[in-house]
C-alpha positions in Angstrom: 292.3 22.0 -15.8 294.8 24.6 -16.5 297.2 22.6 -18.4 293.3 22.4 -20.6 293.0 26.7 -20.7 297.2 26.9 -21.2 296.8 24.5 -24.0 293.9 26.4 -25.3 295.7 29.8 -24.8 298.9 28.5 -26.9 296.2 27.0 -29.9 294.8 30.6 -30.1 297.9 32.5 -30.1 299.5 30.2 -32.6 296.8 30.7 -35.0 296.6 34.5 -34.5 300.2 34.3 -35.3 299.8 32.2 -38.0 296.7 33.3 -39.8 298.3 34.2 -42.9 298.4 37.6 -44.8 300.9 38.4 -47.5 302.8 40.7 -45.4 304.4 37.9 -43.3 305.9 36.6 -46.0 305.4 38.9 -48.9 306.5 42.8 -48.8 305.1 45.8 -50.4 308.1 47.0 -51.2 310.5 45.1 -54.2 313.6 45.6 -55.7 313.2 45.9 -59.7 316.2 45.6 -62.0 315.9 48.9 -64.2 318.0 48.3 -67.8 318.4 48.9 -71.1 320.0 47.9 -74.3 322.2 49.6 -75.3 323.2 50.7 -71.4 324.1 53.6 -70.0 320.6 55.5 -70.9 319.3 58.0 -68.3 315.6 57.1 -67.0 312.7 58.3 -65.3 309.8 56.4 -63.2 306.7 58.6 -62.8 303.5 56.9 -60.8 300.3 57.0 -61.4 299.5 60.5 -60.4 302.5 61.5 -62.7 305.0 62.4 -60.0 308.7 61.4 -60.4 309.6 58.8 -57.9 313.1 58.2 -59.0 315.9 58.7 -61.8 318.9 57.5 -63.0 321.1 55.5 -65.9 320.9 52.1 -66.8 321.8 49.5 -65.4 320.0 50.1 -62.0 318.2 48.2 -59.5 315.6 50.3 -57.4 312.8 49.7 -54.5 309.3 50.2 -55.6 306.4 50.2 -53.7 303.8 47.5 -55.2 300.5 49.5 -53.9 299.4 53.2 -53.8 296.4 53.0 -51.6 293.6 50.7 -49.8 293.0 47.9 -52.6 294.7 49.9 -55.5 298.0 48.1 -57.1 300.7 51.2 -58.4 301.5 51.1 -61.9 304.8 53.2 -63.0 305.8 55.0 -66.3 309.1 54.8 -67.0 310.7 57.1 -69.7 314.6 56.3 -71.4 316.8 58.5 -73.0 319.9 58.4 -74.4 322.0 60.7 -77.1 321.8 58.8 -80.8 318.9 57.0 -79.8 315.3 57.5 -80.2 313.2 57.7 -76.5 311.2 54.7 -75.4 308.9 54.4 -73.0 307.9 51.2 -70.7 305.4 50.5 -68.4 305.3 48.8 -64.8 302.4 47.3 -63.7 301.4 45.8 -59.8 299.7 42.1 -60.1 298.0 40.3 -57.3 300.4 38.4 -54.9 299.8 34.9 -54.6 300.6 35.1 -50.8 297.7 37.5 -50.8 295.2 33.9 -51.2 297.2 32.4 -47.9 294.5 34.1 -46.3 291.7 32.1 -47.2 293.6 29.2 -46.3 294.7 30.4 -42.9 291.8 32.3 -42.1 293.3 35.7 -42.0 290.2 37.6 -42.8 291.5 40.4 -40.8 294.8 40.0 -43.7 292.4 39.6 -46.6 290.0 42.5 -46.0 292.5 45.2 -43.5 295.5 44.8 -43.1 297.3 43.5 -47.3 295.0 46.1 -49.2 296.3 49.0 -46.4 299.9 48.1 -46.7 299.9 46.9 -50.3 301.1 43.9 -49.6 298.3 42.0 -51.8 300.2 43.3 -55.0 303.7 42.2 -56.3 306.0 43.7 -59.4 307.9 42.2 -61.5 311.7 41.3 -60.8 313.0 44.3 -63.8 312.3 45.9 -66.7 314.0 46.8 -69.8 314.1 48.9 -72.7 315.3 48.0 -75.8 316.4 52.0 -77.4 316.6 50.5 -81.2 319.3 51.4 -83.7 321.1 55.0 -83.9 319.5 57.6 -85.2 321.0 58.5 -88.1 322.7 61.8 -88.7 322.1 64.1 -91.6 325.5 63.7 -93.8 327.5 66.4 -95.8 324.9 68.9 -93.6 327.2 72.2 -92.9 327.1 74.9 -90.2 325.8 78.2 -90.7 328.2 80.7 -91.2 327.9 84.5 -91.4 330.0 86.0 -93.7 330.4 89.5 -95.5 329.5 89.9 -99.3 332.8 91.4 -99.7 334.8 88.7 -98.7 333.1 86.1 -101.1 334.3 85.1 -104.4 332.6 86.0 -107.7 331.9 82.6 -108.3 330.2 82.1 -104.7 328.7 85.4 -105.4 326.6 85.0 -108.4 324.8 81.8 -106.7 323.6 84.0 -104.5 319.7 84.4 -104.4 318.0 87.5 -103.0 315.3 86.2 -100.5 312.6 89.0 -100.2 
C-alpha cells in the first residue's frame, strides 16, 4: 500500500513538473541582432507605447521582451540614421511561439491560460532586423557658402551684377 501511494505521488509530481508551458523551454526575452548596410548607423528602438527602450549603433545584439502584457505581444519600431544616407524605419513584431502549443500536448492548462500569457513566454521575436540605408544622398555640387562683404570691397564687375532687392 505504501509503495502504491509513493508511486502515485511520484507520478503526480512528475505530471505537474513536466506539464509543459512555453516558459519552461522558451523565454520571454530574446537576443536580437540589429544591423545595417552600411554599418555604423545609429538606431533607436521604441515599444508599442512609443517609449524608447534602447539606442545604439549597428551592428549590435540587444535583448528585448517578447510580450507587453497579458495575452499581448510586443511590437518595436526601429529608426536608423546615418550621415549622408536617408533615414530608415523597420518594425519588429512578436509572433506566437511554437512551444506555447506544447501546453495542449502536455495538459498544461495553467501554462496555457495563465503563466505563458502573463510572462510573455507565449511569444517570440525574430533573431534579427536589418536596414538597407540605400544609396548615399547626393550632395549639391558647386554650391558655395554664403559670404557677407562690404560693397566697397567688390570689384566694378561684381558691383555691376548686383540686383536691388526690395
